[in-house]
Backbone bond lengths (Angstrom), bond angles and torsions (degrees), N, CA, C in turn:
res aa  C-N    CA-C-N  psi(-1)  N-CA   C-N-CA  omega(-1)  CA-C   N-CA-C  phi
1 M - - - 1.466 - - 1.526 110.17 -
2 S 1.331 116.77 137.60 1.464 121.05 -177.39 1.527 111.29 -70.55
3 Y 1.324 114.74 135.96 1.466 121.88 178.94 1.534 110.02 -101.16
4 L 1.331 115.31 -43.82 1.465 121.84 173.50 1.518 107.49 -111.05
5 K 1.343 116.73 129.83 1.462 120.99 179.35 1.529 109.96 -127.60
6 I 1.323 115.15 127.31 1.457 122.39 176.14 1.524 107.21 -113.25
7 K 1.330 116.98 120.03 1.471 120.95 -174.79 1.523 111.44 -124.36
8 H 1.333 116.29 122.33 1.476 123.62 171.37 1.534 112.08 48.28
9 L 1.323 117.32 43.46 1.463 120.74 -176.49 1.527 111.26 -77.33
10 K 1.323 115.02 131.03 1.464 121.43 179.83 1.519 108.80 -129.52
11 K 1.343 116.04 136.18 1.457 121.25 178.92 1.519 110.11 -143.66
12 S 1.333 116.00 130.45 1.468 122.08 177.32 1.518 109.19 -134.45
13 Y 1.325 114.93 152.92 1.462 121.90 169.59 1.524 106.17 -117.56
14 G 1.317 116.32 102.08 1.463 119.60 -174.03 1.524 110.28 65.65
15 D 1.325 115.59 -126.46 1.464 120.51 179.00 1.525 113.10 -86.82
16 K 1.320 116.41 -4.18 1.465 119.91 -176.61 1.526 110.73 -93.55
17 A 1.330 116.58 116.46 1.462 121.63 177.09 1.527 109.44 -81.65
18 I 1.324 117.07 124.48 1.462 121.66 177.80 1.527 109.73 -84.64
19 F 1.327 116.31 -47.82 1.464 121.89 170.48 1.519 109.05 -154.86
20 D 1.313 115.24 158.06 1.463 121.44 -175.13 1.524 109.71 -138.49
21 S 1.323 115.99 121.57 1.476 122.67 177.40 1.532 112.97 59.46
22 I 1.336 115.32 45.43 1.474 120.54 175.28 1.532 109.49 -72.43
23 E 1.336 114.96 134.24 1.467 120.44 177.57 1.522 110.59 -139.40
24 F 1.340 116.51 130.66 1.462 121.94 168.82 1.522 108.05 -166.69
25 S 1.315 116.44 171.09 1.463 120.91 179.22 1.513 109.20 -143.14
26 A 1.332 115.89 166.94 1.465 121.38 177.41 1.524 108.55 -140.03
27 K 1.324 115.50 140.11 1.465 120.31 176.99 1.525 109.55 -81.28
28 R 1.310 115.47 160.62 1.468 120.25 176.29 1.532 109.25 -61.58
29 G 1.338 116.53 129.90 1.457 121.93 179.28 1.514 114.59 82.07
30 E 1.334 117.86 3.59 1.464 121.00 -177.27 1.528 110.78 -86.28
31 F 1.337 115.27 143.58 1.471 121.79 175.96 1.532 106.95 -103.60
32 V 1.342 115.53 108.15 1.464 121.83 -176.60 1.528 109.07 -113.47
33 T 1.317 116.02 130.71 1.457 121.11 179.44 1.525 111.03 -108.30
34 L 1.337 115.38 131.22 1.460 122.15 169.21 1.523 106.56 -93.00
35 L 1.304 116.19 110.51 1.464 122.73 -174.12 1.521 109.51 -115.54
36 G 1.319 115.90 144.28 1.458 118.97 176.29 1.512 111.26 164.66
37 P 1.332 117.47 168.83 1.464 120.79 -179.93 1.521 111.66 -70.12
38 S 1.319 116.72 164.25 1.458 121.48 177.38 1.525 109.98 -56.57
39 G 1.335 115.69 137.17 1.457 120.52 177.35 1.512 115.18 86.84
40 C 1.341 117.62 7.66 1.471 119.64 -177.09 1.527 112.42 -84.54
41 G 1.347 117.71 -9.94 1.460 120.84 177.06 1.515 114.93 105.84
42 K 1.326 117.95 0.76 1.470 120.13 -174.28 1.531 113.24 -67.57
43 S 1.332 118.42 -41.82 1.465 120.51 179.57 1.523 111.21 -70.09
44 T 1.331 117.07 -37.08 1.468 120.45 176.31 1.522 110.06 -63.27
45 L 1.318 116.94 -41.09 1.462 121.39 177.49 1.529 110.33 -60.98
46 L 1.328 117.22 -42.19 1.465 121.04 178.44 1.526 110.87 -62.77
47 R 1.322 116.85 -41.64 1.465 121.10 179.61 1.527 111.07 -65.96
48 C 1.320 116.99 -34.00 1.473 120.45 176.44 1.528 110.43 -65.97
49 I 1.337 117.04 -40.68 1.462 120.77 178.16 1.528 110.09 -64.32
50 A 1.337 116.12 -38.13 1.462 120.93 -179.21 1.527 112.49 -74.15
51 G 1.342 117.46 -18.77 1.450 120.98 -176.65 1.516 113.42 90.10
52 L 1.346 116.69 8.01 1.470 120.76 179.25 1.517 111.52 -82.46
53 S 1.335 117.19 -17.39 1.466 123.07 173.61 1.524 107.76 -132.41
54 S 1.315 116.29 139.26 1.462 120.24 178.75 1.528 109.79 -79.49
55 V 1.317 116.39 161.22 1.462 120.88 175.55 1.531 108.65 -110.64
56 D 1.335 115.66 152.23 1.464 120.05 178.57 1.524 110.60 -75.08
57 T 1.315 115.42 -50.11 1.461 121.48 176.71 1.527 108.72 -145.76
58 G 1.319 116.50 165.14 1.453 121.15 177.66 1.515 112.09 112.46
59 K 1.323 115.92 -178.58 1.462 121.58 -173.94 1.520 111.13 -140.99
60 I 1.334 115.34 138.01 1.464 122.36 174.80 1.519 107.58 -119.52
61 S 1.334 116.69 120.59 1.464 121.51 179.34 1.519 109.97 -118.68
62 L 1.332 116.22 138.22 1.459 122.12 177.64 1.523 108.02 -131.98
63 A 1.332 116.84 120.58 1.464 122.62 -177.60 1.529 110.51 53.19
64 D 1.340 114.95 46.23 1.473 122.78 178.09 1.523 114.24 65.90
65 K 1.336 117.68 16.84 1.457 121.63 178.20 1.526 108.95 -115.98
66 D 1.323 116.42 130.41 1.464 121.71 177.82 1.524 108.91 -74.29
67 I 1.334 116.60 113.83 1.468 120.40 -178.13 1.535 111.47 -111.35
68 T 1.330 117.30 9.93 1.467 121.97 -172.12 1.525 112.49 -52.87
69 K 1.321 117.50 -40.77 1.465 120.66 -174.89 1.521 113.67 -108.28
70 L 1.334 116.47 6.90 1.462 119.11 178.66 1.528 110.85 -74.67
71 S 1.317 116.39 150.44 1.463 120.36 174.32 1.527 109.18 -69.92
72 P 1.336 118.31 158.38 1.465 120.41 -179.96 1.531 112.87 -55.33
73 Q 1.332 116.83 -36.66 1.463 121.32 -176.92 1.527 112.51 -66.09
74 K 1.324 117.15 -23.59 1.464 120.89 -176.78 1.529 112.89 -98.37
75 R 1.325 117.97 4.26 1.467 120.83 -177.84 1.532 113.09 -93.51
76 N 1.303 118.05 -15.17 1.474 123.77 -175.90 1.526 111.00 51.68
77 I 1.328 114.11 52.84 1.456 122.04 179.13 1.526 108.76 -117.54
78 G 1.332 116.71 132.18 1.457 121.42 174.42 1.517 109.74 -93.32
79 M 1.332 117.27 142.22 1.463 120.06 -178.78 1.519 110.46 -139.85
80 V 1.315 115.59 134.45 1.463 121.90 177.28 1.525 108.12 -119.47
81 F 1.344 115.31 124.56 1.458 121.49 -177.45 1.522 110.75 -98.48
82 Q 1.317 114.27 169.29 1.461 121.06 176.47 1.526 111.08 -66.12
83 N 1.349 116.94 -34.17 1.473 120.11 -173.87 1.528 113.58 -93.98
84 Y 1.341 117.64 12.37 1.471 125.23 173.55 1.535 113.69 70.89
85 A 1.359 118.48 -47.85 1.477 123.20 178.17 1.529 111.89 55.86
86 L 1.337 116.97 44.08 1.469 120.55 177.39 1.529 110.11 -83.99
87 F 1.327 115.94 156.10 1.458 120.73 177.07 1.529 108.54 -83.21
88 P 1.346 118.88 115.09 1.477 120.71 -173.41 1.520 113.51 -66.63
89 N 1.344 117.32 -23.75 1.469 120.86 -177.19 1.529 112.93 -89.84
90 L 1.355 116.81 0.20 1.458 121.24 179.44 1.527 109.98 -113.66
91 N 1.330 116.07 143.07 1.463 118.66 176.82 1.531 110.23 -79.23
92 V 1.336 116.05 -178.28 1.468 120.61 -175.92 1.527 111.06 -57.20
93 F 1.337 116.16 -49.79 1.467 120.04 -179.34 1.523 110.61 -57.25
94 E 1.316 116.82 -46.61 1.472 121.14 -176.35 1.521 111.75 -68.60
95 N 1.342 117.11 -36.72 1.464 120.32 176.75 1.525 111.10 -61.77
96 V 1.341 115.56 -46.36 1.461 120.15 -177.89 1.527 110.94 -68.92
97 A 1.337 116.42 -35.12 1.465 120.93 -176.71 1.523 113.25 -79.37
98 F 1.321 117.92 -10.05 1.473 121.36 -170.29 1.535 112.77 -54.44
99 G 1.337 116.95 -48.84 1.466 120.31 -177.61 1.511 112.81 -63.10
100 L 1.326 116.63 -35.66 1.461 120.42 178.92 1.526 111.26 -69.22
101 K 1.342 116.46 -36.41 1.468 119.84 177.35 1.527 110.84 -65.62
102 I 1.325 116.42 -39.77 1.464 120.31 177.51 1.524 110.37 -60.74
103 K 1.337 115.96 -35.90 1.471 120.96 179.80 1.522 112.35 -83.89
104 K 1.341 115.79 2.91 1.462 122.57 177.06 1.534 112.66 59.34
105 V 1.326 116.07 40.40 1.460 121.68 174.12 1.529 108.65 -72.03
106 H 1.313 116.51 145.05 1.462 121.83 -177.58 1.536 110.59 -59.49
107 K 1.339 116.02 143.84 1.463 122.54 -173.99 1.531 112.26 -55.55
108 K 1.347 117.87 -44.55 1.464 120.47 -179.03 1.532 111.54 -65.78
109 E 1.325 116.34 -36.37 1.459 120.54 177.81 1.522 110.35 -67.87
110 I 1.333 116.74 -39.42 1.472 120.68 177.01 1.520 110.24 -59.50
111 E 1.327 116.31 -47.93 1.466 120.56 -178.23 1.527 111.09 -61.11
112 K 1.315 116.70 -42.07 1.460 121.77 179.84 1.524 111.69 -63.36
113 R 1.339 116.66 -46.99 1.469 121.21 -176.34 1.522 111.87 -71.39
114 V 1.332 116.91 -38.04 1.469 119.96 -179.76 1.528 110.06 -66.93
115 K 1.321 117.88 -43.31 1.470 120.79 178.49 1.519 111.12 -59.63
116 K 1.335 116.03 -43.06 1.460 120.64 179.49 1.528 110.74 -64.42
117 M 1.328 116.87 -41.37 1.466 120.99 -178.59 1.529 111.06 -68.83
118 L 1.324 117.26 -40.74 1.468 120.06 179.33 1.528 111.12 -64.56
119 K 1.316 116.56 -34.76 1.467 119.74 175.84 1.519 110.20 -66.01
120 L 1.319 116.30 -39.08 1.457 121.32 -178.71 1.525 111.89 -62.89
121 V 1.354 117.00 -36.95 1.469 120.47 -179.60 1.529 112.13 -98.46
122 E 1.343 116.03 13.56 1.466 122.79 174.93 1.521 112.99 61.30
123 L 1.340 116.12 43.87 1.463 121.10 -179.99 1.528 111.68 -128.98
124 E 1.342 117.81 19.43 1.457 120.12 -175.87 1.525 112.71 -63.03
125 D 1.332 118.20 -22.95 1.468 121.25 179.86 1.532 112.72 -89.87
126 F 1.340 116.88 2.69 1.479 120.12 -176.42 1.527 111.97 -119.69
127 S 1.329 117.75 20.57 1.467 120.76 -172.46 1.531 113.42 -61.58
128 K 1.326 117.40 -26.96 1.472 119.85 -177.81 1.530 112.97 -102.13
129 S 1.324 116.74 5.57 1.473 120.50 178.57 1.526 110.41 -79.75
130 Y 1.347 115.88 157.65 1.468 122.03 -178.78 1.533 110.16 -111.58
131 P 1.334 117.05 155.82 1.475 121.28 -174.67 1.519 115.66 -52.29
132 H 1.328 118.17 -33.82 1.471 119.42 -176.58 1.523 112.16 -63.34
133 S 1.337 117.24 -20.01 1.465 120.07 -178.61 1.530 112.92 -98.07
134 F 1.350 117.58 2.31 1.460 120.81 -175.04 1.523 112.25 -83.69
135 S 1.315 115.93 147.78 1.468 120.44 164.06 1.523 107.12 -78.72
136 G 1.338 116.21 168.99 1.464 119.88 179.01 1.516 112.25 -59.74
137 G 1.336 116.36 -41.18 1.450 120.20 -179.64 1.518 112.29 -65.89
138 Q 1.334 116.97 -39.72 1.469 120.34 178.01 1.524 110.94 -65.44
139 A 1.330 116.12 -43.52 1.463 120.08 -179.95 1.525 111.13 -61.03
140 Q 1.320 116.03 -40.41 1.458 118.97 -178.97 1.524 111.26 -68.25
141 R 1.332 117.12 -34.54 1.464 120.26 177.70 1.526 111.53 -69.07
142 V 1.338 116.44 -34.84 1.472 119.87 174.57 1.528 109.88 -63.88
143 A 1.328 116.37 -44.71 1.464 120.89 179.39 1.528 110.84 -61.54
144 L 1.329 116.52 -39.80 1.466 120.88 178.78 1.529 110.25 -65.98
145 A 1.331 117.03 -45.75 1.462 120.88 179.03 1.521 111.12 -61.19
146 R 1.323 117.34 -40.42 1.472 120.97 179.87 1.522 111.24 -63.90
147 S 1.335 116.74 -35.10 1.461 119.94 179.56 1.528 112.10 -74.35
148 L 1.334 117.14 -32.38 1.465 121.59 -175.67 1.520 113.22 -83.46
149 I 1.341 117.01 -25.33 1.462 121.00 -171.20 1.528 113.11 -61.32
150 T 1.328 117.38 -28.77 1.468 120.88 -177.75 1.528 112.66 -86.64
151 K 1.327 116.97 5.67 1.470 123.04 -179.65 1.534 111.13 55.11
152 P 1.334 116.84 64.17 1.479 120.12 -177.34 1.524 111.49 -69.26
153 D 1.328 115.23 155.13 1.466 120.92 175.38 1.522 111.29 -76.22
154 L 1.323 115.32 -20.87 1.467 121.42 -176.70 1.520 108.43 -151.14
155 L 1.339 116.84 138.99 1.459 121.45 177.16 1.516 109.30 -113.20
156 L 1.328 116.44 128.14 1.458 122.51 178.42 1.525 108.83 -114.67
157 L 1.328 116.25 128.88 1.464 122.22 -178.21 1.520 109.20 -122.14
158 D 1.341 116.48 113.28 1.462 121.01 -175.93 1.527 110.51 -103.01
159 E 1.335 116.12 93.05 1.474 123.82 -178.68 1.525 111.57 43.28
160 P 1.335 118.31 53.27 1.464 120.59 -173.52 1.520 114.70 -70.64
161 L 1.337 118.26 -13.82 1.466 120.44 -174.14 1.522 113.31 -110.05
162 S 1.313 117.88 -1.12 1.467 120.43 -169.01 1.527 113.88 -67.77
163 A 1.340 118.20 -22.19 1.468 120.05 -178.39 1.523 112.74 -92.91
164 L 1.331 117.37 3.43 1.458 120.93 -174.61 1.526 111.73 -101.53
165 D 1.330 116.46 158.45 1.463 118.64 178.41 1.523 109.90 -76.25
166 A 1.335 115.67 166.59 1.470 121.64 -168.91 1.530 112.92 -59.70
167 K 1.328 118.33 -43.08 1.459 121.40 -176.59 1.529 110.92 -64.81
168 I 1.335 116.35 -45.27 1.469 120.72 179.95 1.526 110.30 -67.16
169 R 1.320 116.86 -37.89 1.465 120.43 178.81 1.520 111.02 -58.78
170 K 1.333 116.29 -45.25 1.462 119.84 -178.77 1.523 111.37 -64.28
171 H 1.334 116.33 -40.07 1.465 119.95 178.99 1.523 110.62 -64.94
172 L 1.337 116.96 -44.59 1.462 120.63 -178.43 1.528 111.81 -69.59
173 R 1.331 116.89 -32.97 1.469 119.42 175.53 1.520 110.16 -58.12
174 A 1.327 114.75 -45.56 1.466 119.42 -179.86 1.528 110.83 -64.52
175 Q 1.341 116.99 -39.85 1.461 120.90 178.77 1.526 111.57 -64.13
176 I 1.326 115.76 -46.09 1.467 120.29 -178.92 1.519 110.61 -59.95
177 K 1.328 116.73 -45.09 1.464 120.25 -179.09 1.525 110.94 -64.96
178 A 1.326 117.55 -40.94 1.463 121.11 -179.70 1.527 111.12 -64.78
179 I 1.335 116.40 -43.31 1.466 120.75 179.36 1.517 110.87 -66.34
180 Q 1.330 116.17 -42.18 1.462 120.61 179.90 1.522 111.14 -60.58
181 K 1.330 116.46 -40.52 1.466 120.39 178.43 1.522 111.28 -68.94
182 E 1.330 116.82 -42.21 1.468 120.36 -178.49 1.531 111.74 -61.55
183 F 1.336 116.13 -39.63 1.460 120.23 -178.93 1.532 112.29 -88.10
184 H 1.333 116.24 -5.06 1.476 121.13 -174.86 1.536 108.89 48.92
185 L 1.325 114.85 50.92 1.460 122.56 -169.83 1.524 111.42 -99.88
186 T 1.306 116.24 123.07 1.463 120.72 175.62 1.524 108.28 -64.67
187 T 1.328 116.66 125.72 1.463 121.29 -171.49 1.524 110.79 -133.06
188 I 1.335 115.24 133.02 1.463 121.87 172.74 1.529 107.05 -114.20
189 F 1.317 115.44 120.36 1.471 122.68 -171.72 1.525 108.75 -118.13
190 V 1.320 116.35 126.85 1.464 121.16 179.10 1.527 109.66 -103.56
191 T 1.327 116.25 130.70 1.462 120.63 176.66 1.526 109.81 -157.95
192 H 1.341 115.70 158.72 1.461 120.00 169.32 1.536 109.58 -109.36
193 D 1.352 115.60 4.29 1.458 122.21 -177.83 1.527 109.43 -93.52
194 Q 1.316 116.71 109.70 1.468 120.38 -175.71 1.519 112.17 -66.75
195 E 1.338 118.84 -31.56 1.465 121.12 178.44 1.521 110.55 -63.11
196 E 1.337 116.57 -44.11 1.465 120.53 175.93 1.516 110.93 -59.65
197 A 1.316 115.95 -45.82 1.460 120.43 -178.18 1.521 111.60 -61.44
198 L 1.325 117.20 -46.12 1.459 121.11 -177.74 1.523 111.40 -66.31
199 E 1.334 117.47 -35.65 1.464 120.97 -177.35 1.529 112.55 -75.41
200 L 1.340 117.31 -39.73 1.457 120.58 -169.39 1.525 114.85 -92.23
201 S 1.322 117.81 -28.42 1.460 120.80 -160.50 1.523 115.16 -87.15
202 D 1.336 114.44 142.19 1.458 120.49 162.53 1.524 109.11 -78.02
203 R 1.340 114.51 -33.19 1.469 120.14 -179.29 1.524 108.74 -149.43
204 I 1.331 115.50 145.27 1.461 121.60 -179.38 1.521 109.44 -121.20
205 I 1.340 114.89 132.03 1.458 121.23 174.48 1.523 107.37 -110.23
206 L 1.314 116.53 108.97 1.463 121.03 -177.68 1.524 109.81 -90.57
207 M 1.338 115.56 122.86 1.466 121.49 -178.00 1.526 111.30 -112.53
208 H 1.310 114.86 150.24 1.467 121.68 175.29 1.519 108.11 -154.50
209 Q 1.349 115.24 124.99 1.466 121.58 178.49 1.526 112.51 51.75
210 G 1.329 115.68 44.45 1.453 120.80 175.13 1.510 115.82 78.47
211 E 1.324 117.65 8.20 1.462 120.97 179.59 1.527 110.72 -121.05
212 I 1.325 115.76 151.37 1.459 121.25 171.68 1.527 107.80 -89.13
213 L 1.331 116.15 115.42 1.459 120.46 -178.56 1.521 112.60 -89.50
214 Q 1.332 116.20 -32.22 1.459 119.16 178.19 1.520 109.18 -155.56
215 N 1.319 115.57 139.47 1.461 123.72 -179.25 1.527 106.70 -131.71
216 S 1.341 116.54 101.49 1.466 119.19 -175.19 1.521 110.14 -159.80
217 D 1.336 116.53 174.74 1.458 119.02 174.82 1.523 109.02 -71.82
218 A 1.336 115.28 167.23 1.463 120.76 -173.55 1.529 112.30 -60.39
219 Q 1.324 116.59 -41.15 1.464 119.74 -176.69 1.525 111.62 -64.25
220 N 1.332 117.20 -44.90 1.462 119.62 -179.93 1.528 112.25 -69.74
221 L 1.332 115.97 -33.23 1.460 118.51 176.66 1.523 110.11 -64.39
222 Y 1.324 116.06 -38.84 1.468 121.28 -178.51 1.526 111.74 -73.79
223 L 1.339 116.03 -44.13 1.467 119.72 -173.16 1.523 113.80 -91.57
224 L 1.331 117.71 -26.45 1.465 121.17 -173.89 1.529 111.52 -127.84
225 P 1.333 117.73 64.46 1.468 119.37 178.31 1.522 110.98 -64.55
226 K 1.341 115.80 141.23 1.463 119.34 -175.32 1.520 113.29 -80.64
227 N 1.335 117.21 -24.75 1.466 118.62 -179.50 1.530 109.88 -152.84
228 R 1.309 114.67 -178.62 1.472 121.31 -174.63 1.529 112.40 -62.79
229 F 1.340 117.01 -39.69 1.467 118.92 -179.57 1.523 111.13 -63.40
230 V 1.331 116.88 -46.13 1.463 120.44 179.11 1.517 110.27 -59.34
231 A 1.318 116.96 -44.04 1.461 121.84 180.00 1.526 111.80 -61.11
232 S 1.326 116.21 -38.32 1.468 119.85 -177.59 1.526 112.15 -80.28
233 F 1.354 117.65 -24.11 1.461 120.77 -176.13 1.524 112.24 -86.15
234 I 1.319 117.55 -37.20 1.464 121.63 -176.62 1.523 110.30 -94.84
235 G 1.321 116.25 113.17 1.454 119.93 179.17 1.515 111.58 65.84
236 N 1.300 115.97 -145.66 1.457 121.80 178.16 1.519 109.19 -129.54
237 Y 1.306 115.53 140.56 1.456 121.57 178.03 1.520 109.48 -134.39
238 N 1.311 115.10 148.82 1.459 120.98 163.64 1.522 106.71 -96.14
239 I 1.325 117.04 124.49 1.460 121.28 177.05 1.530 107.77 -97.95
240 L 1.323 116.11 118.59 1.462 121.56 -176.22 1.522 110.12 -123.57
241 S 1.310 116.03 135.47 1.464 121.04 177.31 1.532 109.12 -88.43
242 P 1.342 118.37 162.71 1.464 120.05 174.41 1.529 111.85 -55.62
243 K 1.347 116.37 -33.61 1.464 120.32 178.34 1.528 110.96 -66.38
244 D 1.363 116.29 -37.97 1.459 120.23 176.82 1.530 110.55 -62.45
245 L 1.329 115.32 -43.00 1.463 119.92 -179.69 1.535 111.40 -63.95
246 D 1.329 114.72 -36.72 1.467 118.94 176.11 1.522 110.45 -65.17
247 L 1.334 115.60 -40.79 1.460 121.28 178.54 1.526 111.24 -59.03
248 L 1.345 115.47 -34.29 1.460 120.72 -179.63 1.535 112.65 -83.94
249 N 1.348 115.11 -0.22 1.469 121.01 -177.92 1.528 112.61 59.02
250 L 1.350 114.78 38.41 1.463 120.57 179.28 1.524 109.88 -97.88
251 S 1.307 116.63 133.21 1.457 121.16 177.57 1.533 108.90 -74.16
252 H 1.354 116.65 127.49 1.468 119.95 -177.02 1.526 109.47 -159.11
253 S 1.344 114.72 168.35 1.463 120.14 177.03 1.526 111.14 -127.84
254 F 1.328 116.99 21.76 1.463 120.86 -176.52 1.529 111.48 -76.60
255 K 1.340 115.18 138.90 1.467 121.41 176.92 1.528 111.77 -105.02
256 E 1.333 115.86 -18.42 1.457 121.80 -179.37 1.526 109.76 -120.16
257 D 1.352 115.60 172.45 1.465 120.12 175.05 1.525 109.44 -60.47
258 I 1.322 116.21 150.46 1.459 120.91 177.17 1.522 110.27 -119.84
259 A 1.344 115.06 155.43 1.458 121.96 172.90 1.524 107.40 -109.86
260 L 1.337 115.57 128.56 1.459 121.07 -177.12 1.531 108.97 -130.75
261 R 1.321 115.58 119.87 1.452 119.97 -178.96 1.536 111.39 -63.54
262 P 1.356 117.21 145.78 1.471 120.81 179.18 1.524 113.38 -58.65
263 E 1.349 117.75 -29.50 1.464 119.74 -178.17 1.524 112.73 -79.31
264 T 1.353 117.66 -6.81 1.471 120.11 179.53 1.529 112.07 -97.03
265 I 1.329 116.08 10.54 1.462 121.12 171.38 1.528 107.05 -112.49
266 E 1.296 116.47 124.72 1.466 122.01 -173.02 1.528 110.42 -105.07
267 I 1.336 115.34 132.54 1.462 120.12 177.46 1.530 109.64 -89.81
268 S 1.327 114.14 130.60 1.463 120.31 178.92 1.517 108.41 -127.54
269 G 1.292 115.96 152.52 1.459 118.38 179.44 1.517 114.16 -85.11
270 T 1.340 117.19 -16.32 1.472 118.25 -167.97 1.523 116.22 -131.39
271 Q 1.346 119.79 -26.02 1.454 120.66 -174.06 1.521 112.26 -133.49
272 G 1.343 115.76 148.25 1.448 121.05 176.46 1.513 112.68 121.01
273 V 1.330 115.52 -154.97 1.463 121.96 -179.75 1.525 108.77 -84.93
274 K 1.321 115.97 125.84 1.467 120.11 -176.26 1.531 111.05 -73.29
275 A 1.355 116.10 135.27 1.468 121.67 -179.98 1.521 109.26 -146.53
276 K 1.350 114.85 168.91 1.468 120.33 178.46 1.524 108.93 -124.99
277 I 1.326 117.02 133.48 1.465 121.31 179.87 1.523 109.56 -77.40
278 K 1.341 116.26 123.52 1.471 122.06 -178.83 1.525 111.80 -102.25
279 E 1.351 116.51 -25.58 1.464 119.45 -177.09 1.530 109.13 -154.43
280 K 1.343 115.85 145.90 1.458 122.06 177.79 1.528 108.01 -132.87
281 I 1.346 116.54 120.67 1.466 121.50 -174.40 1.526 109.05 -123.38
282 L 1.331 116.80 125.72 1.460 121.76 176.99 1.519 109.62 -84.84
283 L 1.341 117.14 120.68 1.462 122.86 178.46 1.535 109.86 -117.17
284 G 1.320 116.91 44.12 1.461 120.34 -178.23 1.514 110.47 80.56
285 N 1.333 115.96 -112.86 1.468 119.25 -178.22 1.523 113.02 -80.73
286 V 1.329 116.50 -1.75 1.474 121.76 179.69 1.521 109.59 -123.88
287 I 1.325 116.36 141.62 1.469 121.82 170.56 1.514 107.57 -110.78
288 R 1.325 115.40 127.68 1.467 120.59 177.95 1.526 109.73 -104.51
289 Y 1.315 114.55 123.07 1.464 120.84 175.74 1.525 109.00 -103.23
290 K 1.311 115.52 142.50 1.457 120.97 166.63 1.522 106.58 -110.46
291 V 1.314 115.33 121.67 1.458 119.79 -176.32 1.523 109.90 -119.78
292 K 1.327 114.71 160.31 1.460 120.12 179.84 1.525 109.94 -127.83
293 I 1.336 114.08 132.56 1.465 121.42 174.14 1.526 106.17 -124.75
294 K 1.332 116.40 105.95 1.472 120.89 -172.80 1.529 108.44 55.96
295 D 1.353 119.14 -117.97 1.459 120.74 179.65 1.532 112.71 -97.56
296 L 1.310 117.35 7.71 1.461 121.95 -175.47 1.526 110.53 -101.03
297 E 1.346 116.56 129.37 1.458 121.75 177.42 1.525 109.74 -111.15
298 L 1.333 116.32 137.32 1.456 122.22 -177.24 1.523 110.78 -133.26
299 K 1.338 115.38 153.38 1.466 121.84 173.11 1.523 108.53 -104.32
300 I 1.345 116.10 137.96 1.461 121.71 179.21 1.523 108.25 -134.19
301 D 1.340 116.57 129.62 1.462 121.58 177.58 1.521 110.27 -109.24
302 T 1.333 116.23 132.13 1.460 121.22 175.25 1.522 108.76 -130.92
303 L 1.318 116.63 154.32 1.453 119.82 175.49 1.522 109.61 -69.13
304 N 1.327 115.60 138.78 1.460 120.46 177.24 1.532 109.89 -62.17
305 F 1.330 115.25 140.63 1.463 123.69 -179.94 1.535 113.91 69.65
306 S 1.340 116.78 9.86 1.466 118.38 172.10 1.525 108.09 -81.72
307 N 1.312 116.58 173.90 1.467 120.32 179.21 1.521 112.01 -63.49
308 S 1.360 115.98 -19.62 1.466 119.81 -178.15 1.522 112.45 -94.29
309 S 1.336 116.99 11.41 1.466 118.81 -176.83 1.527 112.49 -109.85
310 H 1.321 116.51 10.55 1.465 119.65 -174.72 1.520 112.12 -105.55
311 F 1.323 116.57 33.85 1.464 120.79 178.91 1.521 109.22 -111.80
312 N 1.316 116.13 157.12 1.459 121.80 -176.85 1.512 110.98 -127.22
313 V 1.329 114.96 166.42 1.469 121.08 177.87 1.526 109.93 -56.26
314 N 1.323 115.26 136.16 1.473 126.04 -178.93 1.529 113.94 79.89
315 D 1.346 116.86 -0.62 1.466 118.49 173.61 1.528 110.42 -68.77
316 N 1.315 116.89 141.69 1.462 121.28 170.78 1.529 108.33 -89.89
317 V 1.324 115.52 130.77 1.464 120.53 -176.95 1.526 109.24 -134.62
318 Y 1.322 115.50 173.79 1.461 121.56 174.84 1.534 108.78 -121.18
319 L 1.319 115.90 143.58 1.458 121.45 -174.86 1.526 111.47 -116.54
320 K 1.330 114.65 140.53 1.458 121.05 172.94 1.523 107.90 -113.83
321 F 1.332 116.97 124.14 1.466 122.45 -176.56 1.532 110.05 -99.89
322 H 1.342 115.58 125.21 1.465 120.67 177.92 1.536 108.04 -96.59
323 L 1.324 115.48 80.12 1.468 120.72 -175.17 1.524 112.69 -69.40
324 E 1.328 117.92 -10.58 1.466 119.52 177.07 1.531 111.42 -66.98
325 F 1.342 116.07 -16.61 1.462 120.43 177.71 1.530 112.56 -99.65
326 A 1.320 117.43 5.42 1.465 121.06 -179.76 1.525 110.13 -74.68
327 K 1.322 115.57 147.46 1.469 121.06 175.95 1.512 108.52 -118.13
328 E 1.338 116.18 121.32 1.453 120.85 -179.37 1.525 109.19 -75.07
329 L 1.321 116.63 133.05 1.467 122.39 -177.89 1.522 109.24 -102.56
330 T 1.318 115.56 126.74 1.466 120.21 -178.40 1.513 112.49 -94.39
331 C 1.343 117.57 -13.43 1.478 119.88 179.04 1.514 109.36 -154.05
């Protein structure tokens, strides 16, 4: 049963339409990611859910309650921004306790809940520190704790990790997911980072130019893109036309272009379609080859140190195509 429902939502700034008739829902305890390139409308949509931006038309329901016209303070929604928005004159304890003080929670209860929350985000030893002394990762954990302490009905995360370095981002991703599961907290997460989306999400809503192009779990979004944009945005794909497949002398029944993941093309030393390696790129545990067959260029991913990773630029190789994993694109 849907816990958060977005119906026919429309938002414009003057003559510029941000999105029109947006619809989606989220179950209680579900982690849903709004994914898409900059300017696609995902952050504006999040602000509309939070009540920080008004909507032109449409309805937002949370736990069967219409919150479309409620002020942000009356929605019981927690929100974490990219810029942290901490109070510089308050220490960690006071920042986290702020929402509880506004709600006039008893002092002993505040102390108990704040201590528990700081332990959860691994900041129990920094309760008296001030924002100016925080690293980016510490500041973001304070912001997360402050949003969770009031027990919100919904948590909104607006690209909270984008300003952090890769190592800290990975650690915080794991923390966010663990906390979200522990609280069984319905969460809407905004990002343009597909790796974050694939790792964290129960479901991903891919947006482009104010529209939802695909709404599915991570696996189906990765393996079964609905159109060319989705295929090009999520991971890497080789887009091949039926004419290209004919050129490769591959038996097929496709009438439209297909999307084929780089890892579904196998490099062989002796059998298959003959090709020449033009580029070899080390991506950690994966090696990406760019190969050329006549005028056709393809990307191929292999695991590092596998039998298919011992080729070099200008080597002639043979390719095996696993067309059973191809996805036909209708638009």
